[in-house]
C-alpha positions as CSV (number, residue, x, y, z in Angstrom):
1,M,27.9,19.7,-9.0
2,T,25.0,19.0,-6.6
3,T,22.5,18.7,-9.5
4,R,24.8,16.3,-11.4
5,Y,25.3,14.1,-8.3
6,R,21.5,13.9,-7.7
7,V,20.8,13.0,-11.4
8,E,23.5,10.3,-11.5
9,Y,22.1,8.9,-8.2
10,A,18.6,8.9,-9.7
11,L,19.8,7.1,-12.8
12,K,21.7,4.4,-11.0
13,T,19.5,3.8,-7.9
14,H,17.1,1.3,-9.5
15,R,20.0,-0.8,-10.9
16,R,21.8,-0.9,-7.6
17,D,18.6,-1.7,-5.7
18,Q,17.9,-4.6,-8.0
19,L,21.4,-6.1,-7.3
20,V,21.0,-5.6,-3.5
21,R,17.5,-7.2,-3.6
22,A,18.8,-10.1,-5.6
23,L,21.5,-10.8,-3.0
24,I,19.2,-10.4,0.0
25,L,15.9,-11.8,-1.2
26,P,16.6,-14.2,-4.1
27,K,13.3,-16.0,-3.6
28,Q,11.1,-13.0,-3.6
29,P,11.2,-11.2,-6.9
30,R,7.8,-9.7,-6.6
31,L,8.4,-8.2,-3.1
32,F,9.8,-4.9,-4.3
33,S,7.9,-4.5,-7.5
34,C,6.3,-1.2,-6.4
35,L,9.7,0.2,-5.5
36,S,11.4,-1.1,-8.7
37,Q,8.7,0.5,-11.0
38,I,9.0,3.8,-9.2
39,E,12.8,3.9,-9.3
40,W,12.7,2.9,-13.0
41,I,10.3,5.8,-13.9
42,K,12.4,8.1,-11.7
43,G,15.5,7.2,-13.8
44,L,13.6,7.9,-17.0
45,L,12.6,11.4,-15.8
46,A,16.1,12.2,-14.6
47,V,17.4,12.5,-18.2
48,P,15.2,15.5,-19.3
49,F,15.8,17.0,-15.9
50,V,19.5,17.2,-16.4
51,L,19.2,18.3,-20.0
52,H,16.6,21.1,-19.5
53,S,16.9,22.3,-15.9
54,Q,18.5,25.7,-15.5
55,P,20.3,25.8,-12.1
56,T,22.2,28.9,-13.1
57,A,19.2,31.0,-14.0
58,A,19.3,32.7,-10.6
59,W,22.5,34.4,-11.6
60,D,21.4,35.6,-15.0
61,E,23.1,39.0,-15.4
62,H,20.6,40.2,-18.1
63,G,17.6,39.9,-15.8
64,G,15.8,37.3,-17.9
65,S,15.7,34.6,-15.3
66,S,11.9,34.5,-15.1
67,K,11.5,34.0,-18.9
68,L,14.3,31.4,-18.8
69,V,12.6,29.4,-16.0
70,A,9.2,29.6,-17.7
71,R,10.7,28.3,-20.9
72,M,12.5,25.5,-19.0
73,A,9.3,24.6,-17.2
74,S,7.4,24.4,-20.4
75,T,10.0,22.2,-22.1
76,A,10.4,20.0,-19.0
77,H,6.7,19.5,-18.7
78,R,6.4,18.4,-22.3
79,R,9.3,16.0,-22.0
80,Y,8.1,14.5,-18.7
81,A,4.6,14.1,-20.2
82,E,6.0,12.3,-23.3
83,I,7.8,9.9,-21.0
84,M,4.7,9.3,-18.9
85,R,2.7,8.7,-22.1
86,D,5.3,6.2,-23.3
87,V,5.2,4.3,-20.0
88,E,1.4,4.4,-20.1
89,G,1.7,2.7,-23.5
90,L,4.0,0.0,-22.1
91,I,1.6,-0.7,-19.4
92,N,-1.3,-1.0,-21.9
93,D,0.9,-3.4,-23.9
94,H,1.6,-5.4,-20.7
95,I,-2.2,-5.6,-20.0
96,A,-2.9,-6.8,-23.5
97,H,-0.3,-9.6,-23.0
98,Q,-1.9,-10.4,-19.6
99,K,-5.2,-11.1,-21.4
100,C,-3.5,-13.5,-23.8
101,G,-1.5,-15.2,-21.0
102,T,1.8,-14.0,-22.5
103,H,2.7,-11.2,-20.0
104,A,6.1,-12.7,-19.4
105,R,7.0,-11.6,-23.0
106,S,5.8,-8.0,-22.7
107,K,8.4,-5.2,-23.3
108,L,7.6,-3.8,-19.8
109,K,8.4,-7.2,-18.2
110,L,11.8,-7.2,-20.0
111,L,12.6,-3.7,-18.8
112,V,11.3,-4.2,-15.2
113,P,11.4,-7.9,-14.5
114,S,9.6,-7.5,-11.1
115,V,6.5,-5.9,-12.6
116,G,3.3,-7.6,-11.4
117,V,-0.3,-7.7,-12.5
118,F,-2.3,-4.6,-13.6
119,F,-6.0,-4.6,-13.0
120,T,-6.6,-1.4,-14.9
121,P,-4.7,0.9,-17.3
122,L,-2.9,3.8,-15.6
123,L,-3.6,7.3,-16.9
124,L,0.0,8.5,-16.3
125,E,0.1,11.5,-18.7
126,E,-3.1,13.0,-17.2
127,A,-2.0,12.2,-13.7
128,F,1.4,13.8,-14.2
129,A,-0.3,17.0,-15.4
130,Y,-2.5,17.0,-12.3
131,Q,0.4,16.5,-9.9
132,D,2.7,18.9,-11.7
133,G,0.1,21.6,-11.1
134,R,0.3,20.8,-7.3
135,R,4.0,19.9,-6.8
136,S,5.7,22.2,-9.4
137,I,7.7,19.3,-10.8
138,S,8.5,20.9,-14.1
139,S,9.5,24.2,-12.5
140,R,12.2,22.8,-10.2
141,R,15.8,23.6,-11.1
142,F,17.7,21.8,-8.4
143,V,15.4,18.9,-7.3
144,A,14.7,16.2,-9.9
145,P,11.4,14.3,-10.0
146,S,11.5,12.4,-6.7
147,F,10.4,9.1,-5.5
148,N,7.4,10.7,-3.7
149,D,6.5,12.7,-6.9
150,I,6.2,9.4,-8.8
151,R,4.5,7.5,-6.0
152,L,1.8,10.2,-5.9
153,I,1.5,10.3,-9.7
154,L,0.9,6.6,-9.8
155,N,-1.8,7.0,-7.1
156,T,-3.5,9.7,-9.1
157,A,-3.2,7.6,-12.3
158,Q,-4.9,4.7,-10.6
159,I,-7.7,6.9,-9.1
160,M,-8.3,8.5,-12.5
161,S,-8.6,5.1,-14.2
162,L,-11.0,3.8,-11.5
163,A,-13.1,7.0,-11.8
164,R,-13.3,6.7,-15.6
165,D,-14.3,3.0,-15.5
166,G,-16.4,3.5,-12.4
167,P,-18.1,3.0,-10.2
168,L,-15.7,2.0,-7.4
169,H,-17.4,-0.9,-5.6
170,L,-15.0,-1.5,-2.7
171,V,-12.3,0.4,-0.8
172,T,-10.1,-1.4,1.7
173,F,-7.8,0.3,4.2
174,D,-4.9,-0.6,6.3
175,G,-5.2,0.7,9.9
176,D,-2.0,2.1,11.5
177,V,-0.4,5.0,9.6
178,T,-3.2,4.8,7.0
179,L,-6.3,5.7,8.9
180,Y,-4.6,6.9,12.1
181,D,-1.1,7.4,13.5
182,D,0.8,4.3,14.6
183,G,-0.6,2.8,17.7
184,Q,-3.4,5.3,18.0
185,S,-7.2,5.1,17.3
186,L,-9.7,6.5,14.9
187,T,-10.9,9.4,17.1
188,P,-14.1,11.4,16.3
189,D,-12.1,14.4,15.1
190,N,-10.2,12.4,12.5
191,P,-10.8,14.1,9.1
192,V,-10.9,10.7,7.3
193,I,-14.2,9.9,8.9
194,P,-16.5,12.2,6.8
195,R,-14.7,11.0,3.7
196,I,-15.5,7.4,4.5
197,I,-19.1,8.3,5.3
198,D,-19.3,9.9,1.9
199,L,-18.1,6.7,0.2
200,L,-20.6,4.7,2.2
201,T,-23.4,7.1,1.2
202,A,-22.5,6.7,-2.4
203,G,-22.8,2.9,-2.1
204,T,-19.1,2.0,-1.9
205,K,-18.4,-0.8,0.4
206,I,-15.6,-0.4,3.0
207,G,-13.2,-3.0,4.4
208,I,-10.6,-2.3,7.0
209,V,-7.9,-5.0,6.6
210,T,-5.6,-4.8,9.5
211,A,-2.8,-6.9,11.1
212,A,-4.4,-6.4,14.5
213,G,-5.7,-9.9,15.3
214,Y,-8.4,-9.6,17.9
215,T,-11.2,-12.1,18.5
216,E,-13.4,-9.6,20.5
217,A,-15.4,-6.8,18.9
218,S,-14.6,-4.5,21.8
219,R,-10.9,-4.4,20.8
220,Y,-11.7,-3.2,17.3
221,Y,-14.2,-0.7,18.7
222,E,-11.4,0.8,20.8
223,R,-9.4,1.4,17.6
224,L,-12.3,2.5,15.4
225,Y,-14.9,4.0,17.7
226,G,-14.8,7.4,16.0
227,L,-15.9,6.0,12.7
228,L,-18.4,3.5,14.2
229,E,-20.1,6.1,16.3
230,A,-20.2,8.5,13.3
231,M,-21.9,5.8,11.2
232,K,-24.5,5.2,13.9
233,K,-25.2,8.9,14.0
234,A,-25.5,9.0,10.2
235,I,-28.1,6.2,10.4
236,L,-30.2,8.1,13.0
237,L,-30.1,11.2,10.8
238,G,-31.2,9.2,7.8
239,R,-28.0,9.8,5.8
240,L,-27.0,6.1,5.8
241,T,-29.5,3.3,5.6
242,D,-27.6,0.0,5.2
243,P,-23.8,0.8,5.3
244,A,-21.6,-2.0,4.2
245,L,-18.4,-1.9,6.4
246,I,-16.4,-4.9,7.6
247,V,-13.2,-5.3,9.6
248,L,-10.9,-8.1,8.7
249,G,-8.3,-8.7,11.4
250,G,-5.1,-10.7,11.6
251,E,-4.6,-10.0,7.9
252,S,-7.2,-12.5,6.9
253,N,-8.4,-14.4,10.0
254,Y,-11.2,-12.6,11.9
255,L,-14.2,-10.8,10.2
256,F,-16.6,-8.4,11.9
257,A,-19.4,-6.6,10.1
258,F,-20.9,-3.2,11.1
259,D,-24.1,-3.6,13.1
260,S,-25.5,-0.6,14.8
261,S,-27.6,-2.8,17.1
262,E,-24.6,-4.5,18.7
263,Q,-23.0,-3.1,21.8
264,Y,-19.7,-2.4,20.0
265,A,-21.3,-1.8,16.6
266,L,-19.6,-4.9,15.2
267,R,-20.9,-8.4,14.7
268,Y,-18.6,-11.4,14.5
269,I,-19.0,-13.4,11.3
270,P,-18.1,-17.1,11.5
271,R,-15.3,-18.1,9.2
272,Q,-17.5,-20.6,7.3
273,Q,-19.5,-17.7,5.9
274,W,-16.6,-15.9,4.3
275,M,-13.6,-18.1,3.9
276,L,-11.9,-18.6,0.5
277,D,-11.8,-22.0,-0.9
278,D,-8.0,-22.3,-0.3
279,M,-8.5,-21.4,3.4
280,R,-10.8,-24.3,3.9
281,Q,-7.8,-26.6,3.2
282,W,-5.9,-25.2,6.2
283,T,-5.8,-27.6,9.2
284,D,-5.2,-26.8,12.8
285,R,-2.2,-29.1,12.8
286,D,-0.6,-27.2,9.9
287,I,-1.3,-23.8,11.5
288,K,0.2,-25.0,14.8
289,A,3.3,-26.3,13.0
290,L,3.9,-23.0,11.1
291,L,3.5,-21.0,14.3
292,D,5.9,-23.3,16.1
293,V,8.5,-22.8,13.4
294,A,7.9,-19.0,13.5
295,E,8.2,-18.9,17.3
296,G,11.4,-20.8,17.2
297,A,12.8,-18.4,14.6
298,L,11.8,-15.4,16.7
299,R,13.4,-16.9,19.8
300,E,16.6,-17.5,17.9
301,C,16.6,-13.8,16.8
302,I,16.0,-12.7,20.4
303,S,19.0,-14.8,21.5
304,N,21.3,-13.9,18.7
305,M,20.7,-10.1,18.8
306,D,20.1,-9.9,22.6
307,L,16.7,-8.2,22.1
308,S,14.7,-6.9,25.0
309,A,11.6,-8.7,23.8
310,E,8.9,-11.0,24.9
311,I,7.0,-13.6,22.8
312,I,3.2,-13.2,22.2
313,R,1.4,-16.3,20.9
314,K,-2.1,-16.1,19.6
315,E,-4.5,-18.4,17.9
316,R,-3.3,-17.6,14.4
317,A,-0.2,-15.4,15.0
318,V,3.0,-15.2,17.0
319,G,5.2,-12.2,17.5
320,I,7.6,-10.3,19.7
321,I,7.0,-7.0,21.5
322,P,9.4,-4.8,23.6
323,Q,9.8,-5.7,27.2
324,N,8.1,-3.3,29.6
325,T,10.9,-3.4,32.1
326,P,13.5,-0.9,33.4
327,G,16.5,-0.9,31.2
328,A,14.8,-2.6,28.3
329,R,16.2,-1.4,25.0
330,K,14.1,-0.3,22.1
331,F,14.3,-2.2,18.8
332,T,16.3,-0.6,16.1
333,R,15.0,-0.6,12.5
334,E,17.9,-2.9,11.5
335,Q,17.0,-5.4,14.2
336,L,13.4,-5.4,13.1
337,E,14.3,-5.9,9.5
338,E,16.8,-8.7,10.4
339,T,14.2,-10.4,12.5
340,V,11.7,-10.3,9.7
341,L,14.1,-11.6,7.1
342,V,15.5,-14.4,9.3
343,T,12.0,-15.5,10.4
344,Q,10.7,-15.4,6.8
345,Q,13.6,-17.5,5.5
346,I,13.3,-20.1,8.2
347,I,9.6,-20.5,7.6
348,D,10.0,-20.6,3.8
349,M,12.5,-23.4,4.2
350,S,10.3,-25.4,6.6
351,P,7.7,-28.0,5.5
352,A,5.1,-26.0,7.3
353,G,5.9,-22.9,5.3
354,K,5.3,-24.8,2.1
355,K,1.7,-25.7,3.1
356,L,0.3,-22.4,4.2
357,P,0.6,-18.7,3.2
358,F,1.9,-16.4,5.9
359,C,3.0,-12.9,6.5
360,A,6.0,-11.9,8.5
361,F,5.3,-8.2,9.3
362,N,7.4,-5.4,10.7
363,G,5.0,-3.2,12.8
364,G,7.5,-0.5,13.5
365,N,7.9,-1.6,17.1
366,D,7.1,-5.2,17.0
367,I,7.2,-8.2,14.7
368,F,4.3,-10.6,14.0
369,V,3.9,-13.7,11.8
370,D,0.2,-14.1,10.8
371,I,-1.4,-17.0,9.0
372,G,-2.5,-15.7,5.7
373,D,-1.8,-12.3,4.2
374,K,-3.5,-9.1,2.9
375,S,-4.0,-10.5,-0.6
376,L,-6.3,-13.1,1.0
377,G,-7.8,-10.5,3.3
378,V,-8.8,-8.3,0.3
379,L,-10.0,-11.3,-1.6
380,A,-12.1,-12.4,1.4
381,C,-13.7,-8.9,1.5
382,Q,-14.5,-9.1,-2.2
383,R,-16.1,-12.5,-1.7
384,Y,-18.1,-11.4,1.4
385,F,-19.6,-8.6,-0.6
386,G,-20.7,-10.8,-3.4
387,G,-17.6,-11.3,-5.6
388,I,-16.3,-7.8,-6.4
389,E,-13.6,-7.7,-9.1
390,G,-10.0,-6.5,-8.4
391,S,-10.5,-3.8,-11.1
392,K,-13.4,-2.3,-9.0
393,T,-11.4,-2.5,-5.7
394,L,-8.9,-0.1,-4.3
395,H,-6.6,-1.0,-1.3
396,V,-5.0,2.0,0.5
397,G,-2.0,1.3,2.7
398,D,1.4,2.5,3.8
399,Q,3.4,-0.7,3.8
400,F,4.7,-1.3,0.3
401,L,8.5,-0.7,0.7
402,S,10.4,-2.6,3.4
403,A,11.0,-6.3,3.8
404,G,8.4,-6.5,6.5
405,A,5.7,-4.6,4.6
406,N,2.4,-6.3,4.5
407,D,0.3,-4.2,2.1
408,F,2.3,-5.1,-1.0
409,K,0.6,-8.4,-1.3
410,A,-2.8,-6.7,-1.7
411,R,-1.5,-5.9,-5.3
412,L,-2.2,-9.5,-6.1
413,A,-5.9,-9.0,-5.4
414,C,-6.8,-5.4,-6.6
415,T,-5.6,-2.0,-7.5
416,T,-3.6,-0.1,-4.8
417,A,-2.6,3.3,-3.6
418,W,0.6,3.8,-1.6
419,I,0.2,6.5,1.1
420,A,2.7,7.7,3.7
421,S,0.5,9.1,6.4
422,P,-3.1,9.5,7.5
423,T,-3.0,13.0,6.0
424,E,-2.2,11.6,2.6
425,T,-5.1,9.2,3.0
426,V,-7.4,12.2,3.4
427,Q,-5.9,13.8,0.4
428,L,-6.3,10.6,-1.6
429,L,-10.0,10.3,-0.8
430,D,-10.5,14.0,-1.7
431,E,-8.9,13.1,-5.1
432,V,-11.3,10.1,-5.4
433,A,-14.2,12.5,-5.0
434,Y,-12.7,15.2,-7.3
435,H,-12.0,12.8,-10.2
436,K,-15.4,11.0,-9.8
437,N,-17.2,14.4,-10.0
438,N,-15.1,15.4,-13.0
439,E,-16.0,12.2,-14.8
440,S,-19.7,12.6,-13.9
441,N,-19.6,16.1,-15.3
442,G,-17.9,15.0,-18.5
443,H,-14.6,16.8,-17.9
């Protein structure tokens, strides 16, 4: 009964989610494309799970449960791999349609209307075999292939493809929950630091694209000092010679480049040196108008939901943070999501919102509206480093799911990997190194 319920849930979730999204966000069909693809694949894998899993093997009276489970695992692995191979073929067909400008007519687009752009093929069958060896997907009798299983398979498939078509020229990272815990800093003992140093040593360029919008290098140093000091030390030891690392703050508004001679190891780069052509059309008047609309929407949410919040207005952002007063109430997740959706809709419907790109972002304990978004941030990193292609860029972030997620737009600029914690980022970078070495050794 439990197994059947879980399978039916897996088969129906993606359809129900599409309906809910259509009702809530009719103007944003691309917003949940990551989620839709994962739920669709999850539904496909649920069929062989219910047909071949052996939940009663534990009560085998003849003592053959081990052989039964082994046979089940072998059959399930084969069926899962066949499905992954078929999905891989659909993606390759979609990419072929992209090249001809007819991607709207691909079979994958018909099956998953929210599917976006693919910058590379995805080696799903190989990635499944890799993750199955680590997560025992085929051997499970009660727990069907999960959302997280498929998310990690997609990450591995992307990394394998990048390694095969290498080299990887640029890796960009989100900050909070990707490199360090929410609201924390990149301390010297963070295990991600030596992995980033390894990337820099290999000649890969690094961009940290964060929502934190500071105009002073000292503020970014406070968040990243462990990495910056490690880079300075690596230069003194001769391990690094000219490391290419930049920090792009406020999603796509403030750029700082690593410079070991600076007090805070970061040098401000004027906008004129890295702005995209579209950004040059933005006027101070339009920026102010959009932020005024956003501030009005945020104030309306504070009033309507009686939020214990205060408004923070910056040069290119406006947001709300919790009040630091006795009796102030913490924001609930639903209040944060409601605020994002209301603010986003009000801006979308305003004249100012039709002139400039923006990002309404749920930070977990605050809400901010930034001018620009992470797709522009990643594109600006690519341009600053000489015009790196999206197929040679990987963006790593945690915000691909909720309405207030800001990493999902990076999918418009490059390949992506969806992680859920700084620990997963470390594991992902270990995978990058592992698959790169495998390709170099001809495996």
